[in-house]
Backbone of each chain as nested JSON, in Angstrom:
{
  "chains": [
    {"id": "A", "residues": [
      {"number": 1, "name": "MET", "atoms": {"N": [-83.445, -0.167, -63.298], "CA": [-82.969, -1.557, -63.213], "C": [-84.146, -2.525, -63.314]}},
      {"number": 2, "name": "LYS", "atoms": {"N": [-83.93, -3.62, -64.033], "CA": [-84.987, -4.578, -64.284], "C": [-84.712, -5.878, -63.533]}},
      {"number": 3, "name": "ALA", "atoms": {"N": [-85.691, -6.354, -62.788], "CA": [-85.554, -7.644, -62.122], "C": [-86.556, -8.616, -62.731]}},
      {"number": 4, "name": "ARG", "atoms": {"N": [-86.109, -9.852, -62.874], "CA": [-86.97, -10.882, -63.435], "C": [-87.041, -12.009, -62.41]}},
      {"number": 5, "name": "VAL", "atoms": {"N": [-88.231, -12.292, -61.937], "CA": [-88.401, -13.297, -60.892], "C": [-89.133, -14.506, -61.466]}},
      {"number": 6, "name": "GLN", "atoms": {"N": [-88.537, -15.673, -61.298], "CA": [-89.184, -16.914, -61.712], "C": [-89.702, -17.621, -60.472]}},
      {"number": 7, "name": "VAL", "atoms": {"N": [-90.992, -17.889, -60.442], "CA": [-91.578, -18.586, -59.305], "C": [-92.125, -19.93, -59.795]}},
      {"number": 8, "name": "MET", "atoms": {"N": [-91.596, -21.007, -59.242], "CA": [-92.052, -22.349, -59.637], "C": [-92.482, -23.121, -58.395]}},
      {"number": 9, "name": "LEU", "atoms": {"N": [-93.425, -24.021, -58.572], "CA": [-93.774, -24.935, -57.485], "C": [-92.557, -25.805, -57.178]}},
      {"number": 10, "name": "LYS", "atoms": {"N": [-92.326, -26.066, -55.886], "CA": [-91.199, -26.915, -55.504], "C": [-91.403, -28.337, -56.012]}},
      {"number": 11, "name": "THR", "atoms": {"N": [-90.291, -29.044, -56.205], "CA": [-90.363, -30.436, -56.632], "C": [-91.188, -31.228, -55.627]}},
      {"number": 12, "name": "GLY", "atoms": {"N": [-92.074, -32.039, -56.12], "CA": [-92.891, -32.867, -55.232], "C": [-94.253, -32.265, -54.96]}},
      {"number": 13, "name": "VAL", "atoms": {"N": [-94.385, -30.963, -55.186], "CA": [-95.697, -30.334, -54.992], "C": [-96.534, -30.566, -56.253]}},
      {"number": 14, "name": "LEU", "atoms": {"N": [-97.734, -31.048, -56.072], "CA": [-98.619, -31.343, -57.197], "C": [-98.907, -30.076, -57.995]}},
      {"number": 15, "name": "ASP", "atoms": {"N": [-98.86, -30.172, -59.321], "CA": [-99.055, -29.005, -60.176], "C": [-100.217, -29.279, -61.143]}},
      {"number": 16, "name": "PRO", "atoms": {"N": [-101.453, -29.045, -60.71], "CA": [-102.614, -29.362, -61.553], "C": [-102.646, -28.562, -62.846]}},
      {"number": 17, "name": "GLN", "atoms": {"N": [-102.137, -27.339, -62.794], "CA": [-102.109, -26.488, -63.985], "C": [-101.185, -27.104, -65.05]}},
      {"number": 18, "name": "GLY", "atoms": {"N": [-99.987, -27.49, -64.617], "CA": [-99.045, -28.136, -65.523], "C": [-99.599, -29.448, -66.056]}},
      {"number": 19, "name": "GLU", "atoms": {"N": [-100.263, -30.175, -65.192], "CA": [-100.851, -31.459, -65.573], "C": [-101.919, -31.251, -66.648]}},
      {"number": 20, "name": "ALA", "atoms": {"N": [-102.701, -30.177, -66.493], "CA": [-103.739, -29.858, -67.486], "C": [-103.104, -29.532, -68.837]}},
      {"number": 21, "name": "VAL", "atoms": {"N": [-101.991, -28.805, -68.8], "CA": [-101.294, -28.472, -70.05], "C": [-100.765, -29.746, -70.704]}},
      {"number": 22, "name": "ARG", "atoms": {"N": [-100.181, -30.654, -69.899], "CA": [-99.646, -31.913, -70.425], "C": [-100.77, -32.699, -71.124]}},
      {"number": 23, "name": "HIS", "atoms": {"N": [-101.891, -32.734, -70.468], "CA": [-103.051, -33.431, -71.003], "C": [-103.489, -32.821, -72.336]}},
      {"number": 24, "name": "ALA", "atoms": {"N": [-103.587, -31.503, -72.349], "CA": [-104.05, -30.799, -73.561], "C": [-103.065, -31.014, -74.707]}},
      {"number": 25, "name": "LEU", "atoms": {"N": [-101.764, -31.012, -74.397], "CA": [-100.765, -31.245, -75.448], "C": [-100.931, -32.65, -76.024]}},
      {"number": 26, "name": "GLY", "atoms": {"N": [-101.172, -33.625, -75.142], "CA": [-101.406, -34.993, -75.61], "C": [-102.633, -35.057, -76.512]}},
      {"number": 27, "name": "ALA", "atoms": {"N": [-103.697, -34.356, -76.098], "CA": [-104.94, -34.367, -76.881], "C": [-104.743, -33.717, -78.247]}},
      {"number": 28, "name": "LEU", "atoms": {"N": [-103.797, -32.768, -78.323], "CA": [-103.517, -32.103, -79.605], "C": [-102.583, -32.933, -80.489]}},
      {"number": 29, "name": "GLY", "atoms": {"N": [-102.136, -34.07, -79.976], "CA": [-101.319, -34.961, -80.793], "C": [-99.815, -34.821, -80.598]}},
      {"number": 30, "name": "PHE", "atoms": {"N": [-99.399, -34.05, -79.6], "CA": [-97.959, -33.926, -79.345], "C": [-97.482, -35.146, -78.56]}},
      {"number": 31, "name": "ASP", "atoms": {"N": [-96.558, -35.906, -79.156], "CA": [-96.021, -37.08, -78.483], "C": [-94.75, -36.713, -77.721]}},
      {"number": 32, "name": "GLY", "atoms": {"N": [-94.387, -37.559, -76.79], "CA": [-93.086, -37.417, -76.13], "C": [-93.042, -36.347, -75.06]}},
      {"number": 33, "name": "VAL", "atoms": {"N": [-94.206, -35.871, -74.623], "CA": [-94.214, -34.902, -73.529], "C": [-94.252, -35.669, -72.209]}},
      {"number": 34, "name": "GLU", "atoms": {"N": [-93.143, -35.639, -71.481], "CA": [-93.032, -36.48, -70.288], "C": [-93.475, -35.763, -69.013]}},
      {"number": 35, "name": "GLY", "atoms": {"N": [-93.5, -34.445, -69.067], "CA": [-93.952, -33.72, -67.888], "C": [-94.008, -32.235, -68.167]}},
      {"number": 36, "name": "VAL", "atoms": {"N": [-94.928, -31.549, -67.502], "CA": [-95.053, -30.098, -67.657], "C": [-95.222, -29.481, -66.272]}},
      {"number": 37, "name": "ARG", "atoms": {"N": [-94.455, -28.427, -66.008], "CA": [-94.627, -27.661, -64.775], "C": [-94.885, -26.222, -65.175]}},
      {"number": 38, "name": "GLN", "atoms": {"N": [-95.848, -25.594, -64.531], "CA": [-96.119, -24.197, -64.878], "C": [-95.872, -23.273, -63.697]}},
      {"number": 39, "name": "GLY", "atoms": {"N": [-95.213, -22.192, -63.96], "CA": [-94.924, -21.229, -62.907], "C": [-95.197, -19.814, -63.368]}},
      {"number": 40, "name": "LYS", "atoms": {"N": [-94.746, -18.863, -62.567], "CA": [-94.977, -17.449, -62.869], "C": [-93.664, -16.772, -63.206]}},
      {"number": 41, "name": "LEU", "atoms": {"N": [-93.769, -15.775, -64.064], "CA": [-92.619, -14.968, -64.422], "C": [-93.016, -13.518, -64.153]}},
      {"number": 42, "name": "ILE", "atoms": {"N": [-92.284, -12.846, -63.295], "CA": [-92.652, -11.486, -62.923], "C": [-91.498, -10.542, -63.246]}},
      {"number": 43, "name": "GLU", "atoms": {"N": [-91.753, -9.55, -64.079], "CA": [-90.731, -8.562, -64.436], "C": [-91.018, -7.272, -63.684]}},
      {"number": 44, "name": "ILE", "atoms": {"N": [-90.024, -6.788, -62.975], "CA": [-90.214, -5.596, -62.153], "C": [-89.229, -4.511, -62.59]}},
      {"number": 45, "name": "ASP", "atoms": {"N": [-89.756, -3.35, -62.91], "CA": [-88.908, -2.188, -63.195], "C": [-88.66, -1.444, -61.902]}},
      {"number": 46, "name": "LEU", "atoms": {"N": [-87.388, -1.311, -61.544], "CA": [-87.044, -0.663, -60.28], "C": [-86.289, 0.625, -60.517]}},
      {"number": 47, "name": "ALA", "atoms": {"N": [-86.58, 1.623, -59.686], "CA": [-85.774, 2.838, -59.705], "C": [-84.425, 2.507, -59.056]}},
      {"number": 48, "name": "GLY", "atoms": {"N": [-83.393, 3.255, -59.391], "CA": [-82.101, 3.029, -58.752], "C": [-81.235, 2.087, -59.551]}},
      {"number": 49, "name": "ASP", "atoms": {"N": [-79.924, 2.147, -59.306], "CA": [-78.953, 1.409, -60.112], "C": [-78.072, 0.475, -59.29]}},
      {"number": 50, "name": "ASP", "atoms": {"N": [-78.368, 0.346, -57.999], "CA": [-77.519, -0.474, -57.148], "C": [-77.989, -1.928, -57.176]}},
      {"number": 51, "name": "PRO", "atoms": {"N": [-77.215, -2.825, -57.808], "CA": [-77.658, -4.213, -57.926], "C": [-77.808, -4.904, -56.57]}},
      {"number": 52, "name": "GLU", "atoms": {"N": [-76.928, -4.562, -55.633], "CA": [-76.991, -5.158, -54.287], "C": [-78.318, -4.82, -53.603]}},
      {"number": 53, "name": "ALA", "atoms": {"N": [-78.647, -3.524, -53.629], "CA": [-79.887, -3.053, -52.994], "C": [-81.104, -3.643, -53.697]}},
      {"number": 54, "name": "ALA", "atoms": {"N": [-81.044, -3.698, -55.037], "CA": [-82.164, -4.231, -55.805], "C": [-82.388, -5.697, -55.459]}},
      {"number": 55, "name": "LYS", "atoms": {"N": [-81.302, -6.455, -55.414], "CA": [-81.399, -7.888, -55.099], "C": [-82.047, -8.09, -53.725]}},
      {"number": 56, "name": "ARG", "atoms": {"N": [-81.599, -7.26, -52.767], "CA": [-82.13, -7.356, -51.411], "C": [-83.628, -7.042, -51.392]}},
      {"number": 57, "name": "GLN", "atoms": {"N": [-83.985, -5.959, -52.109], "CA": [-85.379, -5.532, -52.132], "C": [-86.277, -6.583, -52.812]}},
      {"number": 58, "name": "VAL", "atoms": {"N": [-85.812, -7.116, -53.923], "CA": [-86.632, -8.089, -54.651], "C": [-86.752, -9.399, -53.853]}},
      {"number": 59, "name": "THR", "atoms": {"N": [-85.684, -9.773, -53.154], "CA": [-85.757, -10.961, -52.287], "C": [-86.848, -10.774, -51.235]}},
      {"number": 60, "name": "GLU", "atoms": {"N": [-86.887, -9.582, -50.662], "CA": [-87.916, -9.297, -49.658], "C": [-89.322, -9.331, -50.282]}},
      {"number": 61, "name": "MET", "atoms": {"N": [-89.437, -8.8, -51.514], "CA": [-90.731, -8.858, -52.224], "C": [-91.18, -10.298, -52.408]}},
      {"number": 62, "name": "CYS", "atoms": {"N": [-90.23, -11.166, -52.771], "CA": [-90.559, -12.576, -52.996], "C": [-91.039, -13.218, -51.706]}},
      {"number": 63, "name": "GLU", "atoms": {"N": [-90.316, -12.955, -50.611], "CA": [-90.65, -13.577, -49.329], "C": [-92.008, -13.092, -48.827]}},
      {"number": 64, "name": "LYS", "atoms": {"N": [-92.3, -11.809, -49.094], "CA": [-93.517, -11.22, -48.533], "C": [-94.741, -11.353, -49.422]}},
      {"number": 65, "name": "LEU", "atoms": {"N": [-94.538, -11.352, -50.741], "CA": [-95.703, -11.281, -51.62], "C": [-95.661, -12.225, -52.825]}},
      {"number": 66, "name": "LEU", "atoms": {"N": [-94.525, -12.237, -53.522], "CA": [-94.542, -12.856, -54.852], "C": [-94.573, -14.377, -54.836]}},
      {"number": 67, "name": "ALA", "atoms": {"N": [-93.954, -14.978, -53.819], "CA": [-93.918, -16.441, -53.764], "C": [-94.499, -16.927, -52.443]}},
      {"number": 68, "name": "ASN", "atoms": {"N": [-95.153, -18.059, -52.502], "CA": [-95.569, -18.745, -51.279], "C": [-94.456, -19.751, -50.97]}},
      {"number": 69, "name": "THR", "atoms": {"N": [-93.551, -19.364, -50.081], "CA": [-92.31, -20.144, -49.927], "C": [-92.525, -21.51, -49.282]}},
      {"number": 70, "name": "VAL", "atoms": {"N": [-93.732, -21.775, -48.821], "CA": [-94.021, -23.127, -48.324], "C": [-94.013, -24.118, -49.495]}},
      {"number": 71, "name": "ILE", "atoms": {"N": [-94.582, -23.705, -50.617], "CA": [-94.706, -24.632, -51.748], "C": [-93.995, -24.141, -53.01]}},
      {"number": 72, "name": "GLU", "atoms": {"N": [-93.497, -22.9, -52.994], "CA": [-92.884, -22.366, -54.21], "C": [-91.438, -21.937, -53.965]}},
      {"number": 73, "name": "SER", "atoms": {"N": [-90.616, -22.103, -54.986], "CA": [-89.257, -21.572, -54.93], "C": [-89.161, -20.419, -55.924]}},
      {"number": 74, "name": "TYR", "atoms": {"N": [-88.225, -19.516, -55.692], "CA": [-88.078, -18.394, -56.62], "C": [-86.622, -18.184, -56.989]}},
      {"number": 75, "name": "LYS", "atoms": {"N": [-86.44, -17.533, -58.141], "CA": [-85.102, -17.259, -58.646], "C": [-85.118, -15.838, -59.192]}},
      {"number": 76, "name": "ILE", "atoms": {"N": [-84.126, -15.053, -58.818], "CA": [-84.098, -13.642, -59.21], "C": [-82.944, -13.387, -60.18]}},
      {"number": 77, "name": "ASP", "atoms": {"N": [-83.245, -12.756, -61.311], "CA": [-82.203, -12.304, -62.237], "C": [-82.297, -10.793, -62.376]}},
      {"number": 78, "name": "LEU", "atoms": {"N": [-81.176, -10.136, -62.298], "CA": [-81.157, -8.676, -62.456], "C": [-80.436, -8.315, -63.75]}},
      {"number": 79, "name": "ASN", "atoms": {"N": [-80.934, -7.267, -64.415], "CA": [-80.135, -6.732, -65.527], "C": [-80.488, -5.274, -65.785]}}
    ]},
    {"id": "B", "residues": [
      {"number": 1, "name": "MET", "atoms": {"N": [-84.836, -34.123, -72.873], "CA": [-84.537, -32.719, -73.152], "C": [-85.58, -31.831, -72.485]}},
      {"number": 2, "name": "LYS", "atoms": {"N": [-85.099, -30.716, -71.95], "CA": [-85.987, -29.831, -71.206], "C": [-86.181, -28.519, -71.978]}},
      {"number": 3, "name": "ALA", "atoms": {"N": [-87.417, -28.108, -72.136], "CA": [-87.699, -26.819, -72.771], "C": [-88.352, -25.908, -71.744]}},
      {"number": 4, "name": "ARG", "atoms": {"N": [-87.955, -24.644, -71.808], "CA": [-88.506, -23.654, -70.894], "C": [-89.118, -22.551, -71.748]}},
      {"number": 5, "name": "VAL", "atoms": {"N": [-90.408, -22.343, -71.588], "CA": [-91.117, -21.362, -72.405], "C": [-91.542, -20.189, -71.534]}},
      {"number": 6, "name": "GLN", "atoms": {"N": [-91.171, -18.983, -71.944], "CA": [-91.611, -17.773, -71.254], "C": [-92.701, -17.115, -72.086]}},
      {"number": 7, "name": "VAL", "atoms": {"N": [-93.853, -16.919, -71.481], "CA": [-94.963, -16.267, -72.184], "C": [-95.282, -14.955, -71.472]}},
      {"number": 8, "name": "MET", "atoms": {"N": [-95.146, -13.86, -72.198], "CA": [-95.437, -12.542, -71.614], "C": [-96.451, -11.813, -72.488]}},
      {"number": 9, "name": "LEU", "atoms": {"N": [-97.238, -10.956, -71.877], "CA": [-98.115, -10.089, -72.662], "C": [-97.254, -9.147, -73.498]}},
      {"number": 10, "name": "LYS", "atoms": {"N": [-97.679, -8.885, -74.719], "CA": [-96.928, -7.978, -75.58], "C": [-96.935, -6.573, -75.005]}},
      {"number": 11, "name": "THR", "atoms": {"N": [-95.926, -5.802, -75.372], "CA": [-95.859, -4.412, -74.939], "C": [-97.111, -3.678, -75.41]}},
      {"number": 12, "name": "GLY", "atoms": {"N": [-97.695, -2.909, -74.53], "CA": [-98.874, -2.142, -74.906], "C": [-100.172, -2.826, -74.511]}},
      {"number": 13, "name": "VAL", "atoms": {"N": [-100.107, -4.129, -74.282], "CA": [-101.306, -4.842, -73.819], "C": [-101.432, -4.637, -72.308]}},
      {"number": 14, "name": "LEU", "atoms": {"N": [-102.6, -4.223, -71.889], "CA": [-102.843, -3.968, -70.475], "C": [-102.643, -5.234, -69.654]}},
      {"number": 15, "name": "ASP", "atoms": {"N": [-101.961, -5.127, -68.514], "CA": [-101.652, -6.281, -67.671], "C": [-102.217, -6.063, -66.264]}},
      {"number": 16, "name": "PRO", "atoms": {"N": [-103.496, -6.37, -66.067], "CA": [-104.132, -6.098, -64.768], "C": [-103.483, -6.872, -63.625]}},
      {"number": 17, "name": "GLN", "atoms": {"N": [-102.986, -8.081, -63.927], "CA": [-102.35, -8.904, -62.908], "C": [-101.058, -8.234, -62.416]}},
      {"number": 18, "name": "GLY", "atoms": {"N": [-100.259, -7.777, -63.375], "CA": [-99.03, -7.077, -63.013], "C": [-99.325, -5.789, -62.268]}},
      {"number": 19, "name": "GLU", "atoms": {"N": [-100.383, -5.125, -62.7], "CA": [-100.782, -3.863, -62.063], "C": [-101.184, -4.108, -60.604]}},
      {"number": 20, "name": "ALA", "atoms": {"N": [-101.886, -5.23, -60.384], "CA": [-102.302, -5.59, -59.021], "C": [-101.079, -5.858, -58.143]}},
      {"number": 21, "name": "VAL", "atoms": {"N": [-100.079, -6.518, -58.722], "CA": [-98.845, -6.796, -57.965], "C": [-98.14, -5.486, -57.628]}},
      {"number": 22, "name": "ARG", "atoms": {"N": [-98.067, -4.581, -58.596], "CA": [-97.422, -3.279, -58.37], "C": [-98.108, -2.542, -57.218]}},
      {"number": 23, "name": "HIS", "atoms": {"N": [-99.416, -2.582, -57.249], "CA": [-100.214, -1.939, -56.211], "C": [-99.937, -2.55, -54.836]}},
      {"number": 24, "name": "ALA", "atoms": {"N": [-99.927, -3.869, -54.81], "CA": [-99.71, -4.575, -53.544], "C": [-98.316, -4.296, -52.999]}},
      {"number": 25, "name": "LEU", "atoms": {"N": [-97.322, -4.218, -53.892], "CA": [-95.957, -3.916, -53.444], "C": [-95.898, -2.523, -52.83]}},
      {"number": 26, "name": "GLY", "atoms": {"N": [-96.586, -1.578, -53.477], "CA": [-96.652, -0.221, -52.924], "C": [-97.292, -0.208, -51.544]}},
      {"number": 27, "name": "ALA", "atoms": {"N": [-98.382, -0.959, -51.413], "CA": [-99.103, -1.017, -50.136], "C": [-98.24, -1.634, -49.043]}},
      {"number": 28, "name": "LEU", "atoms": {"N": [-97.321, -2.518, -49.447], "CA": [-96.42, -3.156, -48.474], "C": [-95.228, -2.261, -48.127]}},
      {"number": 29, "name": "GLY", "atoms": {"N": [-95.151, -1.102, -48.78], "CA": [-94.093, -0.154, -48.439], "C": [-92.865, -0.213, -49.327]}},
      {"number": 30, "name": "PHE", "atoms": {"N": [-92.926, -0.968, -50.43], "CA": [-91.78, -1.01, -51.342], "C": [-91.807, 0.22, -52.243]}},
      {"number": 31, "name": "ASP", "atoms": {"N": [-90.768, 1.024, -52.162], "CA": [-90.679, 2.222, -52.995], "C": [-89.911, 1.908, -54.281]}},
      {"number": 32, "name": "GLY", "atoms": {"N": [-90.087, 2.766, -55.253], "CA": [-89.258, 2.684, -56.447], "C": [-89.668, 1.6, -57.42]}},
      {"number": 33, "name": "VAL", "atoms": {"N": [-90.878, 1.056, -57.26], "CA": [-91.36, 0.071, -58.238], "C": [-92.062, 0.821, -59.355]}},
      {"number": 34, "name": "GLU", "atoms": {"N": [-91.451, 0.837, -60.535], "CA": [-91.975, 1.659, -61.625], "C": [-92.931, 0.906, -62.534]}},
      {"number": 35, "name": "GLY", "atoms": {"N": [-92.855, -0.415, -62.498], "CA": [-93.763, -1.196, -63.326], "C": [-93.599, -2.674, -63.054]}},
      {"number": 36, "name": "VAL", "atoms": {"N": [-94.677, -3.404, -63.219], "CA": [-94.621, -4.858, -63.048], "C": [-95.401, -5.507, -64.184]}},
      {"number": 37, "name": "ARG", "atoms": {"N": [-94.807, -6.516, -64.79], "CA": [-95.51, -7.316, -65.804], "C": [-95.454, -8.762, -65.36]}},
      {"number": 38, "name": "GLN", "atoms": {"N": [-96.568, -9.442, -65.455], "CA": [-96.559, -10.835, -65.047], "C": [-96.86, -11.757, -66.216]}},
      {"number": 39, "name": "GLY", "atoms": {"N": [-96.094, -12.815, -66.317], "CA": [-96.293, -13.782, -67.39], "C": [-96.242, -15.197, -66.874]}},
      {"number": 40, "name": "LYS", "atoms": {"N": [-96.174, -16.136, -67.805], "CA": [-96.156, -17.547, -67.447], "C": [-94.808, -18.149, -67.794]}},
      {"number": 41, "name": "LEU", "atoms": {"N": [-94.434, -19.146, -67.016], "CA": [-93.204, -19.884, -67.249], "C": [-93.6, -21.354, -67.312]}},
      {"number": 42, "name": "ILE", "atoms": {"N": [-93.326, -21.997, -68.427], "CA": [-93.757, -23.388, -68.601], "C": [-92.537, -24.251, -68.89]}},
      {"number": 43, "name": "GLU", "atoms": {"N": [-92.299, -25.233, -68.042], "CA": [-91.179, -26.161, -68.242], "C": [-91.72, -27.474, -68.78]}},
      {"number": 44, "name": "ILE", "atoms": {"N": [-91.161, -27.912, -69.9], "CA": [-91.654, -29.128, -70.547], "C": [-90.523, -30.151, -70.652]}},
      {"number": 45, "name": "ASP", "atoms": {"N": [-90.754, -31.341, -70.145], "CA": [-89.809, -32.454, -70.321], "C": [-90.181, -33.195, -71.588]}},
      {"number": 46, "name": "LEU", "atoms": {"N": [-89.22, -33.264, -72.502], "CA": [-89.496, -33.9, -73.779], "C": [-88.653, -35.152, -73.951]}},
      {"number": 47, "name": "ALA", "atoms": {"N": [-89.246, -36.175, -74.565], "CA": [-88.463, -37.342, -74.958], "C": [-87.617, -36.946, -76.165]}},
      {"number": 48, "name": "GLY", "atoms": {"N": [-86.503, -37.617, -76.374], "CA": [-85.678, -37.337, -77.547], "C": [-84.593, -36.327, -77.255]}},
      {"number": 49, "name": "ASP", "atoms": {"N": [-83.569, -36.329, -78.104], "CA": [-82.37, -35.514, -77.856], "C": [-82.051, -34.542, -78.975]}},
      {"number": 50, "name": "ASP", "atoms": {"N": [-82.921, -34.452, -79.964], "CA": [-82.639, -33.587, -81.109], "C": [-83.131, -32.166, -80.833]}},
      {"number": 51, "name": "PRO", "atoms": {"N": [-82.207, -31.218, -80.64], "CA": [-82.617, -29.855, -80.3], "C": [-83.443, -29.192, -81.407]}},
      {"number": 52, "name": "GLU", "atoms": {"N": [-83.085, -29.496, -82.66], "CA": [-83.833, -28.923, -83.79], "C": [-85.301, -29.343, -83.763]}},
      {"number": 53, "name": "ALA", "atoms": {"N": [-85.501, -30.658, -83.597], "CA": [-86.861, -31.204, -83.579], "C": [-87.625, -30.68, -82.364]}},
      {"number": 54, "name": "ALA", "atoms": {"N": [-86.923, -30.596, -81.219], "CA": [-87.568, -30.121, -79.99], "C": [-88.023, -28.674, -80.158]}},
      {"number": 55, "name": "LYS", "atoms": {"N": [-87.141, -27.859, -80.732], "CA": [-87.471, -26.447, -80.943], "C": [-88.701, -26.31, -81.835]}},
      {"number": 56, "name": "ARG", "atoms": {"N": [-88.713, -27.114, -82.901], "CA": [-89.831, -27.08, -83.84], "C": [-91.125, -27.482, -83.135]}},
      {"number": 57, "name": "GLN", "atoms": {"N": [-91.03, -28.554, -82.336], "CA": [-92.218, -29.067, -81.657], "C": [-92.747, -28.057, -80.618]}},
      {"number": 58, "name": "VAL", "atoms": {"N": [-91.827, -27.479, -79.864], "CA": [-92.262, -26.544, -78.807], "C": [-92.82, -25.264, -79.431]}},
      {"number": 59, "name": "THR", "atoms": {"N": [-92.242, -24.828, -80.558], "CA": [-92.789, -23.661, -81.254], "C": [-94.241, -23.924, -81.657]}},
      {"number": 60, "name": "GLU", "atoms": {"N": [-94.484, -25.128, -82.166], "CA": [-95.851, -25.498, -82.565], "C": [-96.774, -25.525, -81.338]}},
      {"number": 61, "name": "MET", "atoms": {"N": [-96.264, -26.037, -80.208], "CA": [-97.054, -26.051, -78.964], "C": [-97.449, -24.63, -78.564]}},
      {"number": 62, "name": "CYS", "atoms": {"N": [-96.495, -23.706, -78.688], "CA": [-96.753, -22.311, -78.315], "C": [-97.834, -21.724, -79.21]}},
      {"number": 63, "name": "GLU", "atoms": {"N": [-97.69, -21.947, -80.515], "CA": [-98.64, -21.37, -81.469], "C": [-100.044, -21.933, -81.263]}},
      {"number": 64, "name": "LYS", "atoms": {"N": [-100.105, -23.226, -80.91], "CA": [-101.404, -23.899, -80.834], "C": [-102.052, -23.811, -79.458]}},
      {"number": 65, "name": "LEU", "atoms": {"N": [-101.235, -23.777, -78.394], "CA": [-101.838, -23.897, -77.066], "C": [-101.276, -22.936, -76.017]}},
      {"number": 66, "name": "LEU", "atoms": {"N": [-99.942, -22.846, -75.948], "CA": [-99.357, -22.221, -74.757], "C": [-99.483, -20.705, -74.734]}},
      {"number": 67, "name": "ALA", "atoms": {"N": [-99.459, -20.081, -75.911], "CA": [-99.54, -18.618, -75.96], "C": [-100.708, -18.185, -76.833]}},
      {"number": 68, "name": "ASN", "atoms": {"N": [-101.32, -17.108, -76.456], "CA": [-102.299, -16.458, -77.323], "C": [-101.535, -15.397, -78.096]}},
      {"number": 69, "name": "THR", "atoms": {"N": [-101.129, -15.745, -79.326], "CA": [-100.175, -14.897, -80.043], "C": [-100.746, -13.549, -80.475]}},
      {"number": 70, "name": "VAL", "atoms": {"N": [-102.033, -13.368, -80.305], "CA": [-102.608, -12.044, -80.586], "C": [-102.101, -11.034, -79.547]}},
      {"number": 71, "name": "ILE", "atoms": {"N": [-102.034, -11.474, -78.308], "CA": [-101.659, -10.544, -77.238], "C": [-100.401, -10.97, -76.472]}},
      {"number": 72, "name": "GLU", "atoms": {"N": [-99.904, -12.177, -76.73], "CA": [-98.748, -12.652, -75.972], "C": [-97.581, -13.002, -76.889]}},
      {"number": 73, "name": "SER", "atoms": {"N": [-96.37, -12.777, -76.384], "CA": [-95.181, -13.23, -77.088], "C": [-94.554, -14.36, -76.276]}},
      {"number": 74, "name": "TYR", "atoms": {"N": [-93.805, -15.214, -76.949], "CA": [-93.171, -16.318, -76.225], "C": [-91.701, -16.443, -76.593]}},
      {"number": 75, "name": "LYS", "atoms": {"N": [-90.971, -17.06, -75.691], "CA": [-89.528, -17.257, -75.894], "C": [-89.199, -18.67, -75.424]}},
      {"number": 76, "name": "ILE", "atoms": {"N": [-88.464, -19.394, -76.247], "CA": [-88.167, -20.8, -75.941], "C": [-86.679, -20.967, -75.637]}},
      {"number": 77, "name": "ASP", "atoms": {"N": [-86.372, -21.599, -74.517], "CA": [-84.982, -21.977, -74.204], "C": [-84.919, -23.485, -74.071]}},
      {"number": 78, "name": "LEU", "atoms": {"N": [-83.916, -24.074, -74.7], "CA": [-83.74, -25.527, -74.587], "C": [-82.475, -25.839, -73.802]}},
      {"number": 79, "name": "ASN", "atoms": {"N": [-82.528, -26.913, -73.02], "CA": [-81.276, -27.391, -72.42], "C": [-81.379, -28.856, -72.025]}}
    ]}
  ]
}
């Protein structure tokens, strides 16, 4: 089973990495870029076929390691 | 219009960051993790409402800045 975790900075948290990308896009001549946010995408291959158990396990991974829940939010997709 | 770009290392390219996460998950006691790949998620707010033009523009951004196409693949979602 494959889990895909999206980790993004919460709204309102300053994102210097995204800001740097926005700046670089402007310098390259791209107009109309109003904002850029950058986050992490983590793909996890899991043994087992139980979606309930996988969801629970990946949620725990996010809380313990993958996301800093003070400033980051996460979203889990299973397939 | 909002574009969401997923940038992942191509299959076969070594992913030390993902490997480190896999290791850390094991150390935390998570069993059954067979592999981890880590990539970037970039959300771009664009002016304008033309999906065709936005797709074209974001593809150019990926080729020029957001992805290193030698070792990374990208996927664009618009909404």
